C-alpha positions as CSV (number, residue, x, y, z in Angstrom):
1,M,0.2,0.0,0.0
2,I,1.4,3.4,-0.9
3,P,-0.9,6.2,0.6
4,L,-1.6,9.8,-1.2
5,L,-0.6,11.0,2.4
6,D,0.5,9.0,5.7
7,L,0.7,11.1,8.7
8,H,1.3,8.0,10.7
9,R,4.9,7.9,9.4
10,Q,5.4,11.6,10.6
11,Y,3.9,11.5,14.0
12,P,6.8,9.4,15.9
13,T,9.3,11.7,15.0
14,I,7.5,14.5,17.0
15,A,5.1,12.6,19.3
16,G,7.2,13.5,22.3
17,D,7.4,17.3,21.8
18,I,3.7,17.6,20.8
19,E,2.5,15.7,23.7
20,Q,4.5,17.7,26.1
21,R,3.2,20.8,24.6
22,L,-0.4,19.8,24.7
23,L,0.1,18.6,28.2
24,R,1.3,22.0,29.0
25,V,-1.8,23.7,27.5
26,A,-3.9,21.2,29.4
27,R,-2.5,22.2,32.9
28,S,-2.4,25.9,31.9
29,Q,-6.2,25.9,31.5
30,R,-5.9,28.5,28.6
31,F,-7.4,27.6,25.7
32,V,-7.9,30.4,23.6
33,L,-5.5,33.4,22.5
34,G,-2.7,32.4,25.1
35,P,0.9,32.2,24.8
36,E,1.1,29.3,22.4
37,T,-0.8,31.2,19.9
38,D,1.3,34.5,20.7
39,E,4.4,32.1,20.0
40,L,3.2,31.1,17.0
41,E,2.2,34.3,15.6
42,R,5.9,35.8,16.3
43,S,7.8,32.9,15.0
44,L,5.6,33.0,11.6
45,A,6.0,36.4,11.4
46,E,9.8,36.0,11.5
47,Y,9.5,33.0,9.1
48,L,7.7,34.7,6.5
49,G,9.4,38.1,6.8
50,A,5.9,39.8,7.5
51,R,5.1,42.6,10.0
52,H,2.0,41.1,10.9
53,A,0.9,37.3,11.3
54,I,-2.7,36.5,12.8
55,A,-3.6,33.4,13.9
56,V,-7.2,32.1,12.8
57,S,-9.5,29.2,13.0
58,S,-9.3,27.7,9.4
59,G,-7.6,28.7,6.1
60,T,-11.1,29.4,5.1
61,D,-11.7,31.8,7.7
62,A,-8.3,33.5,7.0
63,L,-9.6,34.2,3.4
64,L,-13.1,35.2,5.0
65,V,-11.8,37.7,7.5
66,A,-9.3,39.2,5.3
67,L,-12.0,40.0,2.7
68,M,-14.5,41.4,5.3
69,A,-11.5,43.6,6.8
70,L,-11.4,45.0,3.2
71,G,-15.1,45.8,3.6
72,I,-16.2,43.7,0.6
73,G,-19.9,43.1,0.5
74,P,-22.8,43.1,-1.9
75,G,-22.5,44.9,-5.2
76,D,-18.9,44.2,-5.1
77,E,-16.9,41.9,-7.1
78,V,-14.0,39.6,-6.6
79,I,-11.9,37.9,-9.1
80,V,-10.8,34.1,-8.4
81,P,-9.4,31.4,-10.6
82,T,-12.3,29.1,-11.5
83,F,-10.0,26.2,-10.8
84,S,-9.2,25.9,-7.2
85,F,-10.5,24.4,-3.7
86,F,-14.1,25.8,-3.1
87,A,-13.1,28.2,-0.1
88,T,-11.5,30.7,-2.6
89,A,-14.9,31.6,-4.2
90,G,-17.3,30.5,-1.6
91,V,-16.1,33.3,1.1
92,V,-16.9,35.7,-1.4
93,A,-20.2,34.5,-2.1
94,R,-20.8,34.4,1.7
95,L,-20.4,38.1,1.7
96,G,-22.8,38.6,-0.9
97,A,-20.2,39.6,-3.1
98,K,-19.9,38.2,-6.8
99,P,-17.1,35.8,-7.3
100,V,-16.0,36.6,-10.9
101,F,-14.4,33.6,-12.4
102,V,-11.5,33.7,-15.0
103,D,-9.4,30.6,-16.6
104,V,-6.1,29.3,-15.4
105,E,-2.8,29.4,-17.3
106,P,-1.5,26.2,-19.3
107,G,1.2,24.4,-17.5
108,T,0.6,25.8,-13.8
109,L,-2.7,26.1,-13.6
110,T,-2.6,29.4,-11.6
111,L,-4.4,32.5,-12.5
112,D,-4.4,33.7,-16.1
113,V,-3.1,37.1,-16.1
114,E,-4.7,38.4,-19.3
115,A,-8.2,36.9,-18.2
116,T,-7.9,38.6,-15.0
117,R,-7.3,42.0,-16.6
118,A,-10.2,41.5,-19.0
119,A,-12.6,40.7,-16.3
120,I,-11.8,43.8,-14.4
121,T,-14.6,46.4,-13.7
122,P,-15.6,49.4,-12.0
123,R,-16.9,47.0,-9.2
124,T,-13.6,44.9,-8.9
125,R,-12.8,45.5,-5.2
126,A,-10.1,42.2,-5.1
127,I,-8.0,40.0,-7.1
128,V,-7.3,36.4,-5.5
129,P,-4.5,34.5,-6.9
130,V,-4.1,30.9,-5.6
131,H,-0.8,29.5,-5.2
132,L,-1.7,25.9,-6.4
133,Y,-0.1,22.7,-5.3
134,G,2.5,24.5,-3.8
135,Q,3.9,27.1,-6.0
136,G,3.0,30.7,-6.8
137,A,0.8,32.4,-9.5
138,A,2.2,34.9,-11.9
139,M,2.9,37.2,-9.0
140,D,5.1,39.6,-10.9
141,E,2.4,40.3,-13.5
142,L,-0.4,40.4,-11.2
143,L,1.5,42.8,-8.9
144,V,1.9,45.4,-11.8
145,L,-1.8,44.8,-12.5
146,S,-2.8,45.4,-9.2
147,E,-1.2,48.8,-9.1
148,Q,-2.3,50.1,-12.4
149,A,-6.0,49.1,-11.7
150,G,-5.8,50.3,-7.8
151,I,-6.9,46.9,-6.7
152,P,-5.7,45.0,-3.8
153,I,-4.3,41.3,-4.2
154,V,-5.4,38.6,-1.4
155,E,-3.1,35.9,-1.9
156,D,-4.4,32.5,-1.5
157,A,-1.6,30.8,-0.1
158,A,-3.4,27.9,1.7
159,Q,-1.2,25.3,-0.1
160,A,2.1,27.3,-0.2
161,L,3.4,28.1,3.3
162,G,7.0,28.2,3.1
163,A,7.4,28.6,-0.9
164,C,8.9,31.7,-2.2
165,H,8.8,33.8,-5.2
166,R,11.9,34.1,-7.3
167,D,13.2,37.2,-5.4
168,G,13.2,35.2,-2.2
169,R,9.8,36.7,-0.4
170,R,7.6,34.1,0.7
171,L,4.4,33.5,-1.3
172,G,1.9,35.0,0.7
173,T,3.5,38.5,1.7
174,L,3.5,39.7,-1.9
175,G,0.0,41.3,-2.0
176,L,-1.9,43.3,0.5
177,V,-2.8,40.5,2.7
178,G,-1.9,36.8,2.3
179,C,-4.1,33.7,3.8
180,Y,-2.8,30.3,4.7
181,S,-4.2,27.0,5.9
182,F,-3.1,24.5,8.3
183,Y,-5.6,21.7,7.6
184,P,-4.1,18.3,8.8
185,T,-3.0,17.5,5.3
186,K,-1.3,20.7,4.5
187,N,2.8,20.6,4.6
188,L,2.2,22.3,8.2
189,G,-0.5,20.8,9.4
190,A,-2.5,21.0,12.9
191,F,-4.4,18.4,14.6
192,G,-7.9,20.2,13.1
193,D,-8.7,23.4,11.5
194,A,-6.4,26.2,11.8
195,G,-5.1,29.1,9.6
196,L,-3.4,32.5,9.3
197,V,-3.5,35.8,7.9
198,V,-0.2,38.0,7.2
199,T,0.0,41.5,6.1
200,N,2.4,44.5,6.2
201,D,-0.5,47.2,6.4
202,D,-0.8,48.1,10.0
203,A,-4.1,49.2,10.0
204,L,-5.2,46.3,8.1
205,A,-3.7,43.9,10.7
206,H,-5.4,45.6,13.6
207,R,-8.7,45.5,12.0
208,I,-8.2,41.5,11.3
209,R,-6.9,41.0,14.8
210,I,-10.3,42.4,16.4
211,M,-12.7,41.2,13.9
212,R,-11.5,37.3,14.3
213,N,-12.8,37.9,17.9
214,H,-16.3,39.5,17.1
215,G,-14.9,42.7,16.3
216,M,-14.3,43.3,20.0
217,E,-12.1,45.9,21.5
218,P,-11.9,46.7,24.2
219,R,-13.9,43.8,26.1
220,Y,-17.5,43.8,25.2
221,Y,-17.2,46.9,23.1
222,H,-17.8,46.4,19.4
223,A,-17.1,49.1,16.8
224,V,-17.2,46.7,14.0
225,V,-18.7,43.3,13.2
226,G,-16.4,40.3,13.0
227,G,-16.6,36.7,13.8
228,N,-15.4,33.9,15.9
229,F,-12.2,33.1,14.0
230,R,-9.9,32.3,16.9
231,M,-7.4,29.4,16.8
232,D,-7.2,27.4,20.0
233,E,-4.4,27.0,22.1
234,F,-3.8,23.2,21.0
235,Q,-3.9,23.6,17.5
236,A,-0.9,26.6,18.2
237,A,1.0,24.2,20.3
238,V,1.0,21.3,17.6
239,L,2.0,23.9,15.2
240,N,4.8,25.4,17.4
241,V,6.6,22.2,17.4
242,K,5.8,21.3,13.6
243,R,6.8,24.5,12.3
244,T,10.6,23.8,13.1
245,H,10.5,20.9,10.9
246,L,8.8,22.7,7.9
247,D,11.6,23.5,5.9
248,S,13.3,20.2,6.0
249,W,9.8,18.5,5.1
250,N,9.4,20.9,2.1
251,A,13.2,20.0,1.0
252,A,12.1,16.3,1.5
253,R,9.2,16.9,-1.1
254,R,11.1,18.8,-3.6
255,K,13.5,15.8,-3.9
256,H,10.6,13.4,-4.3
257,A,9.5,15.8,-6.8
258,A,12.8,15.6,-8.6
259,S,12.7,11.9,-8.6
260,Y,9.1,11.4,-10.1
261,R,10.2,14.1,-12.9
262,R,13.3,11.8,-13.7
263,M,11.6,8.8,-13.6
264,F,8.6,9.9,-15.8
265,A,11.0,11.6,-18.2
266,E,12.9,8.3,-18.4
267,S,9.7,6.3,-19.0
268,G,9.1,7.9,-22.3
269,L,5.8,8.6,-21.1
270,V,5.8,12.2,-21.0
271,G,4.2,14.1,-24.0
272,E,2.4,10.8,-25.0
273,A,0.1,9.4,-22.2
274,I,1.2,12.3,-19.3
275,E,2.1,16.0,-18.8
276,L,4.2,17.1,-16.2
277,L,3.0,20.6,-14.6
278,V,5.7,23.4,-15.2
279,E,7.5,24.9,-12.4
280,R,7.8,28.3,-12.4
281,F,11.0,29.4,-11.3
282,P,13.0,25.8,-11.3
283,D,16.2,27.5,-10.8
284,V,15.1,28.9,-7.5
285,P,15.6,26.8,-4.6
286,G,12.0,26.6,-2.5
287,S,9.8,28.2,-5.1
288,H,7.8,25.3,-5.4
289,I,7.1,22.9,-2.1
290,Y,4.9,20.4,-3.6
291,H,1.9,20.1,-1.6
292,Q,0.8,18.1,-4.3
293,F,2.6,16.2,-7.2
294,V,0.1,16.5,-9.9
295,L,0.0,15.3,-13.3
296,L,-2.1,15.8,-16.5
297,V,-2.9,12.3,-17.9
298,H,-4.7,10.5,-20.4
299,D,-7.7,8.3,-19.3
300,R,-7.6,9.6,-16.0
301,D,-10.2,7.8,-14.4
302,R,-9.4,4.3,-15.8
303,L,-5.8,5.0,-14.5
304,R,-7.0,6.1,-11.2
305,R,-8.8,2.8,-10.6
306,W,-5.9,0.7,-12.2
307,L,-3.8,2.6,-9.4
308,T,-6.2,1.9,-6.5
309,E,-6.5,-1.7,-7.5
310,R,-2.8,-1.9,-6.9
311,G,-2.9,0.0,-3.4
312,I,-1.9,3.2,-4.9
313,G,-3.5,6.1,-3.6
314,T,-4.7,9.3,-5.4
315,E,-6.9,12.2,-5.6
316,V,-8.2,14.7,-8.3
317,Y,-7.5,18.1,-7.3
318,Y,-10.3,19.3,-8.7
319,P,-12.8,17.5,-10.7
320,V,-15.7,20.4,-11.1
321,P,-14.4,24.2,-11.5
322,F,-16.2,26.7,-10.0
323,H,-18.2,27.8,-13.2
324,R,-19.8,24.1,-13.2
325,Q,-20.7,24.1,-9.5
326,E,-24.5,24.0,-8.8
327,C,-24.2,26.7,-6.3
328,F,-23.1,29.1,-8.9
329,R,-25.1,28.2,-11.6
330,G,-26.9,31.6,-11.4
331,L,-23.9,33.6,-12.6
332,G,-24.5,32.3,-16.2
333,Y,-21.3,31.0,-17.3
334,R,-20.5,28.3,-19.6
335,A,-18.1,25.5,-19.8
336,D,-16.5,26.9,-22.9
337,D,-15.6,30.0,-21.5
338,F,-12.6,28.3,-19.4
339,P,-11.0,25.9,-21.5
340,V,-7.9,25.5,-19.8
341,A,-9.8,24.7,-16.2
342,E,-12.2,22.2,-18.3
343,D,-9.1,20.4,-19.5
344,A,-7.4,20.2,-16.3
345,A,-10.6,19.0,-14.4
346,A,-10.6,16.0,-17.0
347,R,-7.1,15.1,-16.4
348,V,-5.4,16.0,-13.5
349,L,-4.4,13.3,-11.0
350,A,-2.4,13.9,-8.0
351,L,0.2,11.1,-6.7
352,P,1.6,10.3,-3.1
353,M,3.4,13.0,-1.6
354,F,4.5,13.4,1.8
355,A,8.0,14.1,3.4
356,E,8.4,10.5,4.7
357,L,7.6,8.8,1.1
358,R,10.2,6.2,0.1
359,A,12.3,6.0,-3.3
360,D,11.1,2.7,-3.7
361,E,7.4,3.6,-3.5
362,I,8.1,6.5,-6.2
363,A,9.7,4.1,-8.6
364,A,6.6,1.5,-7.8
365,V,4.0,4.6,-8.7
366,V,5.7,5.4,-12.0
367,E,6.3,1.5,-12.8
368,A,2.5,1.0,-12.2
369,I,1.6,4.0,-14.5
370,A,3.9,2.9,-17.0
371,E,2.3,-0.6,-17.0
372,F,-1.2,0.8,-17.4
373,Y,0.0,2.8,-20.6
374,A,2.0,-0.4,-21.9
375,R,-1.3,-2.6,-22.2
């Protein structure tokens, strides 16, 4: 059995430290916005090179509170890629604003810059590029567009904590605000839901910080309406232990991805049965942290069944783009408006990828795929 992800392999290496931290929280009887959260915010702000890091309850809530703090609501439009995890668009709709879908780039499947430019209207209040699968969107071009149009960028960096831009800045710190997820399957995962918002804007950081706690400042006084977006101390404690391992875990993932790429190239399948996604900055160490290793493949569903029968875990990220989701049918989009996203939804396949994956397992995955196409 070769799982898509196996957290059981990771836990024994950090179990003692985590259990000690969790016990310390239990004994302290401080469970919300305590010293573990303070430590996590300080350490991640330093690690990311951001002025402010605000711990929140999930990656979804990170996006939600960021848009709330920008005052986005009914009548506003927010540009998002049509190919992403649902939260990217869902938070826009929850605020009564309109998610405006654009297609993604071939090769990286991240937000298409020219499609974004064409989608801007006088009602556009934010652009939300997604750093998909662990590497960045075309941020150089998007930042220029943002400045020209006077529209802020909210980076959805849920899958890219630790990845960097070509100039060395961490993804999530290039736009006005960045949002991260610590869902357990992420490269840095909690023991439940947790997230983070970062910004270099002092006023915006203050607004987000009070809005995560019902907009309260001082206690029981509310100048704005927020929500309950607080991270609990148990999640912060887990993340404080795991954070010190993040760079080594990401390095292991990059090593595994290089092995996959080499073996697929040697297999002769590239260009025929499979297509490897493009690394935007292949010569920049750390620009891709491989939250997922994703291929575009021919006859995807049959291949996936073949791998499942052989005990190899896979997943499809994502089978239905936003423009075809039932809840967004009223927006009036057509499938042929988004040819790249439509093609991706039919062909993407994520292969096993986690730091503790073994070389023989990578070889077995590639061999099984080669056997499928050789029949």
